DSSP file (Angstrom, degrees, kcal/mol; ACC not computed):
  #  RESIDUE AA STRUCTURE BP1 BP2  ACC     N-H-->O    O-->H-N    N-H-->O    O-->H-N    TCO  KAPPA ALPHA  PHI   PSI    X-CA   Y-CA   Z-CA
    1    1 A X              0   0    0      0, 0.0     3,-0.3     0, 0.0     0, 0.0   0.000 360.0 360.0 360.0 -14.1   77.8   41.5   81.8
    2    2 A X    >   +     0   0    0      1,-0.2     3,-1.7     2,-0.1     8,-0.1   0.219 360.0 108.3-104.0  12.9   80.8   40.3   79.6
    3    3 A X  T 3   +     0   0    0      1,-0.3    -1,-0.2     7,-0.1     4,-0.1   0.765  69.8  62.6 -65.0 -23.7   78.9   37.4   78.0
    4    4 A X  T 3  S+     0   0    0     -3,-0.3    -1,-0.3     2,-0.1     2,-0.2   0.635  93.3  84.6 -77.1 -11.6   78.8   39.1   74.6
    5    5 A X  S <  S-     0   0    0     -3,-1.7     2,-0.1     1,-0.1    -3,-0.0  -0.509  94.7 -92.9 -87.7 157.2   82.6   39.1   74.4
    6    6 A X     >  -     0   0    0     -2,-0.2     4,-2.9     1,-0.1     3,-0.2  -0.418  43.3-115.0 -60.1 141.9   84.9   36.4   73.2
    7    7 A X  H  > S+     0   0    0      1,-0.2     4,-2.3     2,-0.2     5,-0.2   0.861 114.8  48.7 -52.6 -41.1   86.0   34.3   76.3
    8    8 A X  H  > S+     0   0    0      2,-0.2     4,-2.2     1,-0.2    -1,-0.2   0.905 114.1  45.8 -69.3 -38.4   89.6   35.3   76.1
    9    9 A X  H  > S+     0   0    0     -3,-0.2     4,-1.8     2,-0.2    -2,-0.2   0.903 111.2  52.6 -68.9 -41.0   88.8   39.0   75.8
   10   10 A X  H  X S+     0   0    0     -4,-2.9     4,-3.1     2,-0.2     5,-0.2   0.904 111.3  47.1 -61.5 -40.4   86.3   38.8   78.7
   11   11 A X  H  X S+     0   0    0     -4,-2.3     4,-2.3    -5,-0.2     5,-0.3   0.923 110.2  52.5 -66.2 -42.4   88.9   37.2   80.9
   12   12 A X  H  X S+     0   0    0     -4,-2.2     4,-0.6     1,-0.2    -1,-0.2   0.800 117.0  39.6 -62.6 -29.6   91.5   39.8   79.8
   13   13 A X  H  X S+     0   0    0     -4,-1.8     4,-1.7     2,-0.1    -2,-0.2   0.874 115.3  50.4 -84.5 -43.7   89.0   42.5   80.8
   14   14 A X  H  X S+     0   0    0     -4,-3.1     4,-2.7    -5,-0.2     5,-0.2   0.874 104.6  55.2 -69.1 -38.0   87.6   40.9   84.0
   15   15 A X  H  X S+     0   0    0     -4,-2.3     4,-2.6    -5,-0.2     5,-0.2   0.968 113.2  38.8 -66.2 -52.6   90.8   40.1   85.7
   16   16 A X  H  X S+     0   0    0     -4,-0.6     4,-2.3    -5,-0.3    -1,-0.2   0.864 116.8  52.8 -66.8 -30.4   92.3   43.6   85.7
   17   17 A X  H  X S+     0   0    0     -4,-1.7     4,-2.1     2,-0.2    -1,-0.2   0.906 111.9  44.9 -67.0 -41.2   88.9   45.1   86.4
   18   18 A X  H  X S+     0   0    0     -4,-2.7     4,-2.7     2,-0.2    -2,-0.2   0.904 113.4  50.5 -68.6 -41.5   88.5   42.8   89.4
   19   19 A X  H  X S+     0   0    0     -4,-2.6     4,-2.6    -5,-0.2    -2,-0.2   0.896 111.5  48.4 -64.3 -40.2   92.0   43.5   90.7
   20   20 A X  H  X S+     0   0    0     -4,-2.3     4,-2.4    -5,-0.2    -1,-0.2   0.907 112.1  48.3 -65.9 -41.0   91.5   47.2   90.4
   21   21 A X  H  X S+     0   0    0     -4,-2.1     4,-2.3     2,-0.2    -2,-0.2   0.923 112.7  48.4 -63.6 -45.2   88.2   47.0   92.2
   22   22 A X  H  X S+     0   0    0     -4,-2.7     4,-2.6     2,-0.2    -2,-0.2   0.929 111.5  49.8 -60.6 -45.8   89.8   44.9   95.0
   23   23 A X  H  X S+     0   0    0     -4,-2.6     4,-2.5     1,-0.2    -2,-0.2   0.910 110.4  51.1 -61.1 -41.7   92.7   47.3   95.3
   24   24 A X  H  X S+     0   0    0     -4,-2.4     4,-2.7     1,-0.2    -1,-0.2   0.901 112.2  45.9 -65.0 -40.3   90.3   50.3   95.5
   25   25 A X  H  X S+     0   0    0     -4,-2.3     4,-2.7     2,-0.2     6,-0.2   0.900 111.8  50.7 -67.0 -41.1   88.3   48.6   98.3
   26   26 A X  H  X>S+     0   0    0     -4,-2.6     5,-1.4    -5,-0.2     4,-0.8   0.938 115.5  43.6 -63.3 -44.6   91.4   47.6  100.2
   27   27 A X  H  <5S+     0   0    0     -4,-2.5     3,-0.4    -5,-0.2    -2,-0.2   0.918 115.4  48.6 -67.1 -43.1   92.7   51.2  100.0
   28   28 A X  H  <5S+     0   0    0     -4,-2.7    -2,-0.2     1,-0.2    -1,-0.2   0.934 121.1  33.3 -65.1 -46.9   89.3   52.8  100.8
   29   29 A X  H  <5S-     0   0    0     -4,-2.7    -1,-0.2    -5,-0.2    -2,-0.2   0.409 101.5-128.1 -92.8   2.3   88.6   50.6  103.9
   30   30 A X  T ><5 -     0   0    0     -4,-0.8     3,-1.9    -3,-0.4    -3,-0.2   0.913  32.3-158.5  49.7  51.8   92.3   50.3  105.0
   31   31 A X  G > <S-     0   0    0     -5,-1.4     3,-1.7     1,-0.3    -1,-0.2  -0.408  70.9  -5.9 -62.0 128.4   91.9   46.5  105.1
   32   32 A X  G 3  S-     0   0    0      1,-0.3    -1,-0.3    -2,-0.2    -2,-0.1   0.682 121.1 -75.7  58.3  22.0   94.6   45.0  107.4
   33   33 A X  G <> S+     0   0    0     -3,-1.9     4,-1.9    -4,-0.2    -1,-0.3   0.758  92.4 139.9  69.3  22.6   96.2   48.4  107.8
   34   34 A X  H <>  +     0   0    0     -3,-1.7     4,-2.5     1,-0.2     5,-0.2   0.905  68.8  50.6 -69.2 -40.4   97.7   48.3  104.3
   35   35 A X  H  > S+     0   0    0     -9,-0.3     4,-2.9     1,-0.2     5,-0.2   0.902 110.0  50.3 -65.6 -38.5   97.0   51.9  103.5
   36   36 A X  H  > S+     0   0    0      1,-0.2     4,-2.4     2,-0.2    -1,-0.2   0.885 111.0  50.1 -64.2 -38.5   98.6   53.0  106.7
   37   37 A X  H  X S+     0   0    0     -4,-1.9     4,-1.8     2,-0.2    -2,-0.2   0.902 112.0  46.3 -67.2 -40.7  101.6   51.0  106.0
   38   38 A X  H  X S+     0   0    0     -4,-2.5     4,-1.7     2,-0.2    -2,-0.2   0.936 114.7  47.2 -66.2 -46.5  102.0   52.4  102.5
   39   39 A X  H  X S+     0   0    0     -4,-2.9     4,-1.5     1,-0.2    -2,-0.2   0.915 111.6  51.0 -60.5 -42.9  101.5   56.0  103.7
   40   40 A X  H  < S+     0   0    0     -4,-2.4    -1,-0.2    -5,-0.2    -2,-0.2   0.861 107.8  54.3 -61.8 -36.5  104.0   55.4  106.5
   41   41 A X  H  < S+     0   0    0     -4,-1.8    -1,-0.2     1,-0.2    -2,-0.2   0.877 117.2  34.5 -69.0 -36.6  106.5   54.1  104.0
   42   42 A X  H  < S+     0   0    0     -4,-1.7     2,-0.4    -5,-0.1    -1,-0.2   0.527  97.3  93.2 -96.7  -8.8  106.3   57.1  101.8
   43   43 A X  S  < S-     0   0    0     -4,-1.5     3,-0.0    -5,-0.2    -4,-0.0  -0.692  88.1-104.6 -84.2 137.4  105.8   59.8  104.4
   44   44 A X        -     0   0    0     -2,-0.4     3,-0.1     1,-0.1    -2,-0.1  -0.344  21.5-138.8 -62.1 140.8  109.0   61.5  105.6
   45   45 A X  S    S+     0   0    0      1,-0.2     2,-0.4    -4,-0.1    -1,-0.1   0.873  87.9  28.3 -70.2 -37.2  110.0   60.2  109.1
   46   46 A X  S    S-     0   0    0      3,-0.0    -1,-0.2    -3,-0.0     3,-0.1  -0.986  86.7-119.6-127.4 131.2  111.0   63.7  110.4
   47   47 A X        -     0   0    0     -2,-0.4     2,-0.1     1,-0.1    -2,-0.0  -0.335  40.6 -98.4 -65.3 153.3  109.6   67.0  109.2
   48   48 A X        -     0   0    0      1,-0.1    -1,-0.1    -4,-0.0     2,-0.1  -0.457  41.4-111.0 -73.1 142.8  112.1   69.3  107.7
   49   49 A X        -     0   0    0     -2,-0.1     2,-0.1     1,-0.1    -1,-0.1  -0.426  36.0-102.7 -73.1 148.8  113.4   72.0  110.1
   50   50 A X        -     0   0    0     -2,-0.1     2,-0.6     1,-0.1    -1,-0.1  -0.415  34.4-109.7 -70.5 148.0  112.3   75.6  109.4
   51   51 A X     >  -     0   0    0      1,-0.2     4,-1.4    -2,-0.1     3,-0.3  -0.692  23.2-152.3 -79.8 116.3  114.9   77.9  107.8
   52   52 A X  H  > S+     0   0    0     -2,-0.6     4,-0.6     1,-0.2    -1,-0.2   0.784  93.3  55.9 -64.4 -25.3  115.9   80.4  110.6
   53   53 A X  H >4 S+     0   0    0      1,-0.2     3,-0.7     2,-0.2    -1,-0.2   0.895 106.7  49.6 -72.3 -38.1  116.8   83.1  108.0
   54   54 A X  H 34 S+     0   0    0     -3,-0.3    -1,-0.2     1,-0.2    -2,-0.2   0.808 104.1  60.8 -69.3 -29.5  113.3   82.9  106.5
   55   55 A X  H 3<        0   0    0     -4,-1.4    -1,-0.2     1,-0.2    -2,-0.2   0.718 360.0 360.0 -71.0 -21.3  111.6   83.2  109.9
   56   56 A X    <<        0   0    0     -3,-0.7    -1,-0.2    -4,-0.6    -2,-0.2   0.471 360.0 360.0 -81.3 360.0  113.2   86.6  110.6
């Protein structure tokens, strides 16, 4: 589909497009548990305690 483009431009478009597609599929299907690891890394380990003053 990129044959009408100059080869250097086609490569410059195809490589990021392919990397983005691969990253989207890895994230979507949780290949090798990578999404779980990323979510675990950025999720807080312990939930914040409720404010006792606000609960009253």
